[in-house]
ChimeraX commands (.cxc) that place a marker at each C-alpha (Angstrom):
marker #1 position -20.19,7.95,10.82 radius 0.5
marker #1 position -20.79,6.26,7.44 radius 0.5
marker #1 position -17.12,6.14,6.49 radius 0.5
marker #1 position -16.13,4.39,9.71 radius 0.5
marker #1 position -19.12,2.05,9.44 radius 0.5
marker #1 position -18.01,1.07,5.93 radius 0.5
marker #1 position -14.49,0.40,7.19 radius 0.5
marker #1 position -15.76,-1.79,10.03 radius 0.5
marker #1 position -17.95,-3.67,7.58 radius 0.5
marker #1 position -14.91,-4.38,5.41 radius 0.5
marker #1 position -12.51,-5.53,8.12 radius 0.5
marker #1 position -15.11,-7.87,9.61 radius 0.5
marker #1 position -15.91,-9.41,6.22 radius 0.5
marker #1 position -15.16,-13.15,6.14 radius 0.5
marker #1 position -12.97,-12.80,3.04 radius 0.5
marker #1 position -10.83,-10.13,4.71 radius 0.5
marker #1 position -10.45,-12.09,7.95 radius 0.5
marker #1 position -9.51,-15.19,5.99 radius 0.5
marker #1 position -6.92,-13.26,3.96 radius 0.5
marker #1 position -5.38,-11.72,7.07 radius 0.5
marker #1 position -5.17,-15.05,8.82 radius 0.5
marker #1 position -3.81,-17.15,5.96 radius 0.5
marker #1 position -1.41,-14.55,4.57 radius 0.5
marker #1 position 0.23,-13.98,7.95 radius 0.5
marker #1 position 0.31,-17.68,8.82 radius 0.5
marker #1 position 1.83,-18.57,5.45 radius 0.5
marker #1 position 4.29,-15.74,4.88 radius 0.5
marker #1 position 5.53,-14.67,8.30 radius 0.5
marker #1 position 8.91,-16.20,9.16 radius 0.5
marker #1 position 10.62,-14.78,12.24 radius 0.5
marker #1 position 14.11,-15.20,10.77 radius 0.5
marker #1 position 13.19,-13.14,7.68 radius 0.5
marker #1 position 12.13,-9.50,7.27 radius 0.5
marker #1 position 8.35,-9.13,7.21 radius 0.5
marker #1 position 6.05,-6.17,6.75 radius 0.5
marker #1 position 2.27,-5.93,6.92 radius 0.5
marker #1 position 0.24,-2.76,6.80 radius 0.5
marker #1 position -3.11,-1.18,6.02 radius 0.5
marker #1 position -4.12,1.53,3.56 radius 0.5
marker #1 position -7.34,3.31,2.69 radius 0.5
marker #1 position -8.41,5.16,-0.44 radius 0.5
marker #1 position -10.96,7.89,0.19 radius 0.5
marker #1 position -12.55,10.94,-1.40 radius 0.5
marker #1 position -14.13,13.53,0.85 radius 0.5
marker #1 position -16.49,11.63,3.15 radius 0.5
marker #1 position -16.50,8.47,1.02 radius 0.5
marker #1 position -14.38,5.38,1.65 radius 0.5
marker #1 position -13.31,3.96,-1.72 radius 0.5
marker #1 position -11.63,0.81,-0.40 radius 0.5
marker #1 position -9.39,-0.66,2.27 radius 0.5
marker #1 position -6.14,-2.38,1.28 radius 0.5
marker #1 position -4.23,-5.03,3.21 radius 0.5
marker #1 position -0.52,-5.42,2.38 radius 0.5
marker #1 position 1.81,-8.29,3.26 radius 0.5
marker #1 position 5.48,-8.12,2.22 radius 0.5
marker #1 position 7.45,-11.33,2.67 radius 0.5
marker #1 position 11.06,-12.31,2.03 radius 0.5
marker #1 position 10.81,-16.06,2.54 radius 0.5
marker #1 position 9.77,-17.81,-0.67 radius 0.5
marker #1 position 7.06,-20.34,0.06 radius 0.5
marker #1 position 5.45,-22.91,-2.22 radius 0.5
marker #1 position 2.83,-21.81,-4.76 radius 0.5
marker #1 position 0.30,-24.24,-3.33 radius 0.5
marker #1 position 0.35,-22.50,0.05 radius 0.5
marker #1 position 0.04,-18.98,-1.33 radius 0.5
marker #1 position -2.82,-19.99,-3.63 radius 0.5
marker #1 position -4.93,-20.65,-0.55 radius 0.5
marker #1 position -5.38,-16.89,-0.12 radius 0.5
marker #1 position -4.11,-15.28,-3.34 radius 0.5
marker #1 position -5.16,-16.01,-6.96 radius 0.5
marker #1 position -2.06,-16.59,-9.10 radius 0.5
marker #1 position -2.34,-15.49,-12.72 radius 0.5
marker #1 position 0.15,-16.73,-15.30 radius 0.5
marker #1 position 1.97,-13.38,-15.15 radius 0.5
marker #1 position 2.25,-13.49,-11.37 radius 0.5
marker #1 position 3.35,-17.13,-11.38 radius 0.5
marker #1 position 6.12,-16.38,-13.88 radius 0.5
marker #1 position 7.37,-13.45,-11.81 radius 0.5
marker #1 position 7.21,-15.33,-8.52 radius 0.5
marker #1 position 9.23,-18.21,-9.95 radius 0.5
marker #1 position 12.11,-15.77,-10.53 radius 0.5
marker #1 position 12.03,-14.33,-7.02 radius 0.5
marker #1 position 15.13,-15.09,-4.95 radius 0.5
marker #1 position 14.47,-14.95,-1.23 radius 0.5
marker #1 position 16.76,-12.99,1.04 radius 0.5
marker #1 position 17.18,-12.09,4.69 radius 0.5
marker #1 position 18.31,-8.50,4.22 radius 0.5
marker #1 position 16.00,-5.64,3.24 radius 0.5
marker #1 position 17.70,-3.46,0.60 radius 0.5
marker #1 position 16.81,-1.71,-2.67 radius 0.5
marker #1 position 17.83,-4.80,-4.66 radius 0.5
marker #1 position 15.53,-7.10,-2.69 radius 0.5
marker #1 position 12.41,-5.57,-1.20 radius 0.5
marker #1 position 10.56,-8.87,-0.93 radius 0.5
marker #1 position 7.32,-9.87,-2.61 radius 0.5
marker #1 position 4.12,-7.97,-1.92 radius 0.5
marker #1 position 0.62,-9.43,-1.75 radius 0.5
marker #1 position -2.30,-6.99,-1.50 radius 0.5
marker #1 position -6.01,-7.63,-0.97 radius 0.5
marker #1 position -8.40,-4.75,-1.59 radius 0.5
marker #1 position -12.09,-4.54,-0.75 radius 0.5
marker #1 position -14.63,-1.78,-1.33 radius 0.5
marker #1 position -17.75,-1.19,0.80 radius 0.5
marker #1 position -19.78,-2.84,-1.98 radius 0.5
marker #1 position -17.72,-6.02,-1.61 radius 0.5
marker #1 position -15.70,-5.61,-4.81 radius 0.5
marker #1 position -12.37,-7.39,-4.46 radius 0.5
marker #1 position -8.99,-6.85,-6.12 radius 0.5
marker #1 position -5.68,-8.63,-5.65 radius 0.5
marker #1 position -2.30,-7.06,-6.44 radius 0.5
marker #1 position 1.12,-8.71,-6.57 radius 0.5
marker #1 position 4.45,-6.90,-6.77 radius 0.5
marker #1 position 8.22,-7.45,-6.76 radius 0.5
marker #1 position 11.35,-5.79,-8.12 radius 0.5
marker #1 position 12.83,-7.41,-11.22 radius 0.5
marker #1 position 16.15,-7.15,-13.04 radius 0.5
marker #1 position 14.58,-6.60,-16.46 radius 0.5
marker #1 position 13.70,-3.17,-17.84 radius 0.5
marker #1 position 9.92,-3.50,-18.03 radius 0.5
marker #1 position 8.67,0.06,-17.56 radius 0.5
marker #1 position 7.94,2.34,-20.51 radius 0.5
marker #1 position 9.29,5.90,-20.22 radius 0.5
marker #1 position 7.47,7.95,-17.59 radius 0.5
marker #1 position 4.42,9.67,-19.08 radius 0.5
marker #1 position 4.86,13.01,-17.28 radius 0.5
marker #1 position 6.27,15.70,-19.61 radius 0.5
marker #1 position 8.82,18.27,-18.55 radius 0.5
marker #1 position 10.49,16.35,-15.73 radius 0.5
marker #1 position 14.25,16.48,-15.23 radius 0.5
marker #1 position 15.84,13.22,-16.40 radius 0.5
marker #1 position 16.85,11.15,-13.38 radius 0.5
marker #1 position 19.37,8.30,-13.20 radius 0.5
marker #1 position 17.74,4.96,-12.50 radius 0.5
marker #1 position 18.49,4.04,-8.88 radius 0.5
marker #1 position 16.12,1.11,-8.38 radius 0.5
marker #1 position 15.22,-1.98,-10.39 radius 0.5
marker #1 position 11.86,-1.85,-12.16 radius 0.5
marker #1 position 8.83,-2.98,-10.21 radius 0.5
marker #1 position 6.58,-5.69,-11.62 radius 0.5
marker #1 position 2.98,-5.30,-10.46 radius 0.5
marker #1 position -0.12,-7.13,-11.61 radius 0.5
marker #1 position -3.68,-6.60,-10.41 radius 0.5
marker #1 position -6.51,-9.10,-10.75 radius 0.5
marker #1 position -10.23,-8.44,-10.38 radius 0.5
marker #1 position -13.33,-10.53,-10.93 radius 0.5
marker #1 position -13.51,-9.83,-14.66 radius 0.5
marker #1 position -10.09,-8.61,-15.80 radius 0.5
marker #1 position -6.40,-8.21,-14.98 radius 0.5
marker #1 position -3.86,-5.52,-15.79 radius 0.5
marker #1 position -0.30,-4.44,-15.15 radius 0.5
marker #1 position 0.85,-1.38,-13.22 radius 0.5
marker #1 position 3.96,0.73,-13.81 radius 0.5
marker #1 position 5.91,2.28,-10.93 radius 0.5
marker #1 position 8.56,5.01,-10.95 radius 0.5
marker #1 position 10.67,6.46,-8.14 radius 0.5
marker #1 position 11.13,10.25,-8.31 radius 0.5
marker #1 position 13.94,11.77,-6.22 radius 0.5
marker #1 position 14.95,14.95,-8.06 radius 0.5
marker #1 position 13.87,17.95,-5.97 radius 0.5
marker #1 position 12.35,19.87,-8.89 radius 0.5
marker #1 position 10.49,16.77,-10.07 radius 0.5
marker #1 position 9.09,16.21,-6.57 radius 0.5
marker #1 position 7.81,19.78,-6.47 radius 0.5
marker #1 position 6.32,19.45,-9.96 radius 0.5
marker #1 position 4.49,16.19,-9.18 radius 0.5
marker #1 position 3.09,17.46,-5.88 radius 0.5
marker #1 position 1.66,20.39,-7.82 radius 0.5
marker #1 position 0.23,18.23,-10.60 radius 0.5
marker #1 position -1.50,15.97,-8.09 radius 0.5
marker #1 position -2.65,18.91,-5.95 radius 0.5
marker #1 position -1.14,17.18,-2.92 radius 0.5
marker #1 position -0.85,19.80,-0.19 radius 0.5
marker #1 position 2.64,19.03,1.11 radius 0.5
marker #1 position 5.81,21.08,1.43 radius 0.5
marker #1 position 8.23,19.55,-1.06 radius 0.5
marker #1 position 11.09,20.01,1.43 radius 0.5
marker #1 position 9.37,17.45,3.70 radius 0.5
marker #1 position 9.18,14.80,0.97 radius 0.5
marker #1 position 12.09,12.36,0.63 radius 0.5
marker #1 position 10.86,10.80,-2.62 radius 0.5
marker #1 position 7.73,10.18,-4.64 radius 0.5
marker #1 position 6.43,6.88,-5.96 radius 0.5
marker #1 position 4.50,7.50,-9.17 radius 0.5
marker #1 position 2.30,4.79,-10.65 radius 0.5
marker #1 position 0.13,4.42,-13.75 radius 0.5
marker #1 position -2.55,1.82,-14.44 radius 0.5
marker #1 position -5.82,1.56,-16.37 radius 0.5
marker #1 position -5.56,5.19,-17.44 radius 0.5
marker #1 position -5.06,6.38,-13.86 radius 0.5
marker #1 position -2.07,8.16,-12.35 radius 0.5
marker #1 position -1.16,8.34,-8.68 radius 0.5
marker #1 position 1.61,9.61,-6.42 radius 0.5
marker #1 position 2.67,8.56,-2.94 radius 0.5
marker #1 position 4.93,10.83,-0.89 radius 0.5
marker #1 position 7.55,9.38,1.44 radius 0.5
marker #1 position 7.77,11.64,4.49 radius 0.5
marker #1 position 10.13,10.89,7.38 radius 0.5
marker #1 position 8.07,12.77,9.96 radius 0.5
marker #1 position 4.93,11.11,11.31 radius 0.5
marker #1 position 3.99,14.43,12.94 radius 0.5
marker #1 position 4.04,16.20,9.56 radius 0.5
marker #1 position 1.97,13.41,8.02 radius 0.5
marker #1 position -0.54,13.76,10.85 radius 0.5
marker #1 position -0.63,17.52,10.30 radius 0.5
marker #1 position -1.37,17.01,6.59 radius 0.5
marker #1 position -4.27,14.68,7.41 radius 0.5
marker #1 position -5.72,17.18,9.90 radius 0.5
marker #1 position -5.46,20.01,7.36 radius 0.5
marker #1 position -7.04,18.15,4.46 radius 0.5
marker #1 position -9.40,15.62,6.02 radius 0.5
marker #1 position -13.07,16.19,6.74 radius 0.5
marker #1 position -14.96,14.99,9.79 radius 0.5
marker #1 position -15.84,11.58,8.35 radius 0.5
marker #1 position -12.26,10.81,7.40 radius 0.5
marker #1 position -10.80,12.07,10.68 radius 0.5
marker #1 position -13.23,9.89,12.64 radius 0.5
marker #1 position -11.93,6.88,10.69 radius 0.5
marker #1 position -8.32,7.99,11.07 radius 0.5
marker #1 position -8.64,8.50,14.82 radius 0.5
marker #1 position -10.28,5.09,15.18 radius 0.5
marker #1 position -7.44,3.35,13.33 radius 0.5
marker #1 position -4.82,5.25,15.30 radius 0.5
marker #1 position -6.44,4.74,18.72 radius 0.5
marker #1 position -7.82,1.22,18.33 radius 0.5
marker #1 position -4.78,-0.34,16.65 radius 0.5
marker #1 position -1.97,2.01,17.64 radius 0.5
marker #1 position -0.95,2.55,14.01 radius 0.5
marker #1 position 0.94,5.53,12.59 radius 0.5
marker #1 position 0.07,7.23,9.26 radius 0.5
marker #1 position 2.65,6.89,6.50 radius 0.5
marker #1 position 3.01,7.88,2.81 radius 0.5
marker #1 position 0.04,10.07,1.93 radius 0.5
marker #1 position -0.93,10.05,-1.72 radius 0.5
marker #1 position -3.37,11.32,-4.29 radius 0.5
marker #1 position -4.60,10.45,-7.75 radius 0.5
marker #1 position -3.98,13.00,-10.48 radius 0.5
marker #1 position -7.10,14.74,-11.83 radius 0.5
marker #1 position -9.16,13.10,-9.10 radius 0.5
marker #1 position -10.31,13.80,-5.53 radius 0.5
marker #1 position -9.22,10.34,-4.37 radius 0.5
marker #1 position -6.54,10.29,-1.68 radius 0.5
marker #1 position -4.55,7.50,-0.04 radius 0.5
marker #1 position -2.98,7.01,3.37 radius 0.5
marker #1 position -1.11,3.99,4.76 radius 0.5
marker #1 position -0.94,2.76,8.35 radius 0.5
marker #1 position 1.99,0.90,9.92 radius 0.5
marker #1 position 2.92,-0.38,13.34 radius 0.5
marker #1 position 5.11,2.22,15.09 radius 0.5
marker #1 position 8.84,1.76,15.41 radius 0.5
marker #1 position 10.75,4.28,13.35 radius 0.5
marker #1 position 13.17,4.16,11.65 radius 0.5
marker #1 position 12.53,0.53,10.67 radius 0.5
marker #1 position 8.73,0.52,10.64 radius 0.5
marker #1 position 8.55,-0.10,6.91 radius 0.5
marker #1 position 10.61,-3.26,7.17 radius 0.5
marker #1 position 9.19,-4.72,10.36 radius 0.5
marker #1 position 5.58,-3.60,10.64 radius 0.5
marker #1 position 3.29,-6.27,12.08 radius 0.5
marker #1 position 0.16,-4.15,11.68 radius 0.5
marker #1 position -2.10,-6.81,10.19 radius 0.5
marker #1 position -1.31,-9.18,13.05 radius 0.5
marker #1 position -2.52,-6.54,15.49 radius 0.5
marker #1 position -5.63,-5.94,13.41 radius 0.5
marker #1 position -6.43,-9.65,13.17 radius 0.5
marker #1 position -6.07,-10.06,16.92 radius 0.5
marker #1 position -8.51,-7.20,17.60 radius 0.5
marker #1 position -11.00,-8.59,15.08 radius 0.5
marker #1 position -10.87,-12.11,16.49 radius 0.5
marker #1 position -11.36,-10.76,20.01 radius 0.5
marker #1 position -14.50,-8.94,18.85 radius 0.5
marker #1 position -13.09,-5.51,19.66 radius 0.5
marker #1 position -13.90,-3.86,16.33 radius 0.5
marker #1 position -17.44,-4.97,15.58 radius 0.5
marker #1 position -18.63,-1.39,15.98 radius 0.5
marker #1 position -17.31,2.04,16.87 radius 0.5
marker link #1:1,2 radius 0.2
marker link #1:2,3 radius 0.2
marker link #1:3,4 radius 0.2
marker link #1:4,5 radius 0.2
marker link #1:5,6 radius 0.2
marker link #1:6,7 radius 0.2
marker link #1:7,8 radius 0.2
marker link #1:8,9 radius 0.2
marker link #1:9,10 radius 0.2
marker link #1:10,11 radius 0.2
marker link #1:11,12 radius 0.2
marker link #1:12,13 radius 0.2
marker link #1:13,14 radius 0.2
marker link #1:14,15 radius 0.2
marker link #1:15,16 radius 0.2
marker link #1:16,17 radius 0.2
marker link #1:17,18 radius 0.2
marker link #1:18,19 radius 0.2
marker link #1:19,20 radius 0.2
marker link #1:20,21 radius 0.2
marker link #1:21,22 radius 0.2
marker link #1:22,23 radius 0.2
marker link #1:23,24 radius 0.2
marker link #1:24,25 radius 0.2
marker link #1:25,26 radius 0.2
marker link #1:26,27 radius 0.2
marker link #1:27,28 radius 0.2
marker link #1:28,29 radius 0.2
marker link #1:29,30 radius 0.2
marker link #1:30,31 radius 0.2
marker link #1:31,32 radius 0.2
marker link #1:32,33 radius 0.2
marker link #1:33,34 radius 0.2
marker link #1:34,35 radius 0.2
marker link #1:35,36 radius 0.2
marker link #1:36,37 radius 0.2
marker link #1:37,38 radius 0.2
marker link #1:38,39 radius 0.2
marker link #1:39,40 radius 0.2
marker link #1:40,41 radius 0.2
marker link #1:41,42 radius 0.2
marker link #1:42,43 radius 0.2
marker link #1:43,44 radius 0.2
marker link #1:44,45 radius 0.2
marker link #1:45,46 radius 0.2
marker link #1:46,47 radius 0.2
marker link #1:47,48 radius 0.2
marker link #1:48,49 radius 0.2
marker link #1:49,50 radius 0.2
marker link #1:50,51 radius 0.2
marker link #1:51,52 radius 0.2
marker link #1:52,53 radius 0.2
marker link #1:53,54 radius 0.2
marker link #1:54,55 radius 0.2
marker link #1:55,56 radius 0.2
marker link #1:56,57 radius 0.2
marker link #1:57,58 radius 0.2
marker link #1:58,59 radius 0.2
marker link #1:59,60 radius 0.2
marker link #1:60,61 radius 0.2
marker link #1:61,62 radius 0.2
marker link #1:62,63 radius 0.2
marker link #1:63,64 radius 0.2
marker link #1:64,65 radius 0.2
marker link #1:65,66 radius 0.2
marker link #1:66,67 radius 0.2
marker link #1:67,68 radius 0.2
marker link #1:68,69 radius 0.2
marker link #1:69,70 radius 0.2
marker link #1:70,71 radius 0.2
marker link #1:71,72 radius 0.2
marker link #1:72,73 radius 0.2
marker link #1:73,74 radius 0.2
marker link #1:74,75 radius 0.2
marker link #1:75,76 radius 0.2
marker link #1:76,77 radius 0.2
marker link #1:77,78 radius 0.2
marker link #1:78,79 radius 0.2
marker link #1:79,80 radius 0.2
marker link #1:80,81 radius 0.2
marker link #1:81,82 radius 0.2
marker link #1:82,83 radius 0.2
marker link #1:83,84 radius 0.2
marker link #1:84,85 radius 0.2
marker link #1:85,86 radius 0.2
marker link #1:86,87 radius 0.2
marker link #1:87,88 radius 0.2
marker link #1:88,89 radius 0.2
marker link #1:89,90 radius 0.2
marker link #1:90,91 radius 0.2
marker link #1:91,92 radius 0.2
marker link #1:92,93 radius 0.2
marker link #1:93,94 radius 0.2
marker link #1:94,95 radius 0.2
marker link #1:95,96 radius 0.2
marker link #1:96,97 radius 0.2
marker link #1:97,98 radius 0.2
marker link #1:98,99 radius 0.2
marker link #1:99,100 radius 0.2
marker link #1:100,101 radius 0.2
marker link #1:101,102 radius 0.2
marker link #1:102,103 radius 0.2
marker link #1:103,104 radius 0.2
marker link #1:104,105 radius 0.2
marker link #1:105,106 radius 0.2
marker link #1:106,107 radius 0.2
marker link #1:107,108 radius 0.2
marker link #1:108,109 radius 0.2
marker link #1:109,110 radius 0.2
marker link #1:110,111 radius 0.2
marker link #1:111,112 radius 0.2
marker link #1:112,113 radius 0.2
marker link #1:113,114 radius 0.2
marker link #1:114,115 radius 0.2
marker link #1:115,116 radius 0.2
marker link #1:116,117 radius 0.2
marker link #1:117,118 radius 0.2
marker link #1:118,119 radius 0.2
marker link #1:119,120 radius 0.2
marker link #1:120,121 radius 0.2
marker link #1:121,122 radius 0.2
marker link #1:122,123 radius 0.2
marker link #1:123,124 radius 0.2
marker link #1:124,125 radius 0.2
marker link #1:125,126 radius 0.2
marker link #1:126,127 radius 0.2
marker link #1:127,128 radius 0.2
marker link #1:128,129 radius 0.2
marker link #1:129,130 radius 0.2
marker link #1:130,131 radius 0.2
marker link #1:131,132 radius 0.2
marker link #1:132,133 radius 0.2
marker link #1:133,134 radius 0.2
marker link #1:134,135 radius 0.2
marker link #1:135,136 radius 0.2
marker link #1:136,137 radius 0.2
marker link #1:137,138 radius 0.2
marker link #1:138,139 radius 0.2
marker link #1:139,140 radius 0.2
marker link #1:140,141 radius 0.2
marker link #1:141,142 radius 0.2
marker link #1:142,143 radius 0.2
marker link #1:143,144 radius 0.2
marker link #1:144,145 radius 0.2
marker link #1:145,146 radius 0.2
marker link #1:146,147 radius 0.2
marker link #1:147,148 radius 0.2
marker link #1:148,149 radius 0.2
marker link #1:149,150 radius 0.2
marker link #1:150,151 radius 0.2
marker link #1:151,152 radius 0.2
marker link #1:152,153 radius 0.2
marker link #1:153,154 radius 0.2
marker link #1:154,155 radius 0.2
marker link #1:155,156 radius 0.2
marker link #1:156,157 radius 0.2
marker link #1:157,158 radius 0.2
marker link #1:158,159 radius 0.2
marker link #1:159,160 radius 0.2
marker link #1:160,161 radius 0.2
marker link #1:161,162 radius 0.2
marker link #1:162,163 radius 0.2
marker link #1:163,164 radius 0.2
marker link #1:164,165 radius 0.2
marker link #1:165,166 radius 0.2
marker link #1:166,167 radius 0.2
marker link #1:167,168 radius 0.2
marker link #1:168,169 radius 0.2
marker link #1:169,170 radius 0.2
marker link #1:170,171 radius 0.2
marker link #1:171,172 radius 0.2
marker link #1:172,173 radius 0.2
marker link #1:173,174 radius 0.2
marker link #1:174,175 radius 0.2
marker link #1:175,176 radius 0.2
marker link #1:176,177 radius 0.2
marker link #1:177,178 radius 0.2
marker link #1:178,179 radius 0.2
marker link #1:179,180 radius 0.2
marker link #1:180,181 radius 0.2
marker link #1:181,182 radius 0.2
marker link #1:182,183 radius 0.2
marker link #1:183,184 radius 0.2
marker link #1:184,185 radius 0.2
marker link #1:185,186 radius 0.2
marker link #1:186,187 radius 0.2
marker link #1:187,188 radius 0.2
marker link #1:188,189 radius 0.2
marker link #1:189,190 radius 0.2
marker link #1:190,191 radius 0.2
marker link #1:191,192 radius 0.2
marker link #1:192,193 radius 0.2
marker link #1:193,194 radius 0.2
marker link #1:194,195 radius 0.2
marker link #1:195,196 radius 0.2
marker link #1:196,197 radius 0.2
marker link #1:197,198 radius 0.2
marker link #1:198,199 radius 0.2
marker link #1:199,200 radius 0.2
marker link #1:200,201 radius 0.2
marker link #1:201,202 radius 0.2
marker link #1:202,203 radius 0.2
marker link #1:203,204 radius 0.2
marker link #1:204,205 radius 0.2
marker link #1:205,206 radius 0.2
marker link #1:206,207 radius 0.2
marker link #1:207,208 radius 0.2
marker link #1:208,209 radius 0.2
marker link #1:209,210 radius 0.2
marker link #1:210,211 radius 0.2
marker link #1:211,212 radius 0.2
marker link #1:212,213 radius 0.2
marker link #1:213,214 radius 0.2
marker link #1:214,215 radius 0.2
marker link #1:215,216 radius 0.2
marker link #1:216,217 radius 0.2
marker link #1:217,218 radius 0.2
marker link #1:218,219 radius 0.2
marker link #1:219,220 radius 0.2
marker link #1:220,221 radius 0.2
marker link #1:221,222 radius 0.2
marker link #1:222,223 radius 0.2
marker link #1:223,224 radius 0.2
marker link #1:224,225 radius 0.2
marker link #1:225,226 radius 0.2
marker link #1:226,227 radius 0.2
marker link #1:227,228 radius 0.2
marker link #1:228,229 radius 0.2
marker link #1:229,230 radius 0.2
marker link #1:230,231 radius 0.2
marker link #1:231,232 radius 0.2
marker link #1:232,233 radius 0.2
marker link #1:233,234 radius 0.2
marker link #1:234,235 radius 0.2
marker link #1:235,236 radius 0.2
marker link #1:236,237 radius 0.2
marker link #1:237,238 radius 0.2
marker link #1:238,239 radius 0.2
marker link #1:239,240 radius 0.2
marker link #1:240,241 radius 0.2
marker link #1:241,242 radius 0.2
marker link #1:242,243 radius 0.2
marker link #1:243,244 radius 0.2
marker link #1:244,245 radius 0.2
marker link #1:245,246 radius 0.2
marker link #1:246,247 radius 0.2
marker link #1:247,248 radius 0.2
marker link #1:248,249 radius 0.2
marker link #1:249,250 radius 0.2
marker link #1:250,251 radius 0.2
marker link #1:251,252 radius 0.2
marker link #1:252,253 radius 0.2
marker link #1:253,254 radius 0.2
marker link #1:254,255 radius 0.2
marker link #1:255,256 radius 0.2
marker link #1:256,257 radius 0.2
marker link #1:257,258 radius 0.2
marker link #1:258,259 radius 0.2
marker link #1:259,260 radius 0.2
marker link #1:260,261 radius 0.2
marker link #1:261,262 radius 0.2
marker link #1:262,263 radius 0.2
marker link #1:263,264 radius 0.2
marker link #1:264,265 radius 0.2
marker link #1:265,266 radius 0.2
marker link #1:266,267 radius 0.2
marker link #1:267,268 radius 0.2
marker link #1:268,269 radius 0.2
marker link #1:269,270 radius 0.2
marker link #1:270,271 radius 0.2
marker link #1:271,272 radius 0.2
marker link #1:272,273 radius 0.2
marker link #1:273,274 radius 0.2
marker link #1:274,275 radius 0.2
view
C-alpha cells in the first residue's frame, strides 16, 4: 500500500522524530492543559502530507522552543503577547505548533494563537448570513523553506451557513451532524473543517468516501495507535481532504489528547517501521 508506506516513511524520518521528542519534552506540563494530535491531507490514493500538532498552555522561553520550531519575526511578536493559562476556554486556547512533512520530504511549520486584535479581513464567501463574532481572531503564520505567509481563520456556526459551506466544499456530511465549521484561507486556497461530536459518524464518513489506499492507512493509525478520527475537512475546488486523529477520551479529547506521545513511544520501540 503506497499511501501507508509513504506515511511510515514520514513518521520514521529523523526530523519528525526529533520534532515529536523535543516538542513534547519542552511543552508538556502536567499541571497545564496539553493537546497533541495527528492529521493527514490526502487526495484519492495519494498522501499529500502528515501534520503533527502540539497545543500548549504553559509559556516557555523562546530559546527552548527554537530547538524544534523556527521563529519568524511575526511569530515571535505574537508569542510575546501570549498569556499562559491553566483553563481551556474560548478566550485562551493555548499556542499551537505544527510540523508538516510530505512524502518528498518538504517541510512546513505553522504557529497559531488567538489574539485580542481584529486581524481578519471580512470572510470571502459571498451570500452567507452575517454571524456575530463569538471568538477572538486567530493569528496563524506558516513558514516553508523559501517563503512564509499568514492564514485567516473563521468560525461558522449559523445552520444555513454550515449547510452552504458543506455544499461549496463538496464535503459529504449531513449538516445536522456538524456543530460548527472552521473555514480558513491562505495562499489562494480555501478549506473547511467540520466539528462533529460523534466519532461513529466521522468513521462512517471516512468509510463512505475513502478508497482502499486511504482506508488501509486509516485502519493502521486506528489499530496501531488507538486513535479516533476527528474533524474531517476538504479544500474548496480541490480533491484534497483532511482528517485529524486524537487520543480517545470524549468529551475532553480535544483538550487532553496525548496522541503524539503514544506515536513517539511506538516509533522508538520500533513498532512502526513497516506495516
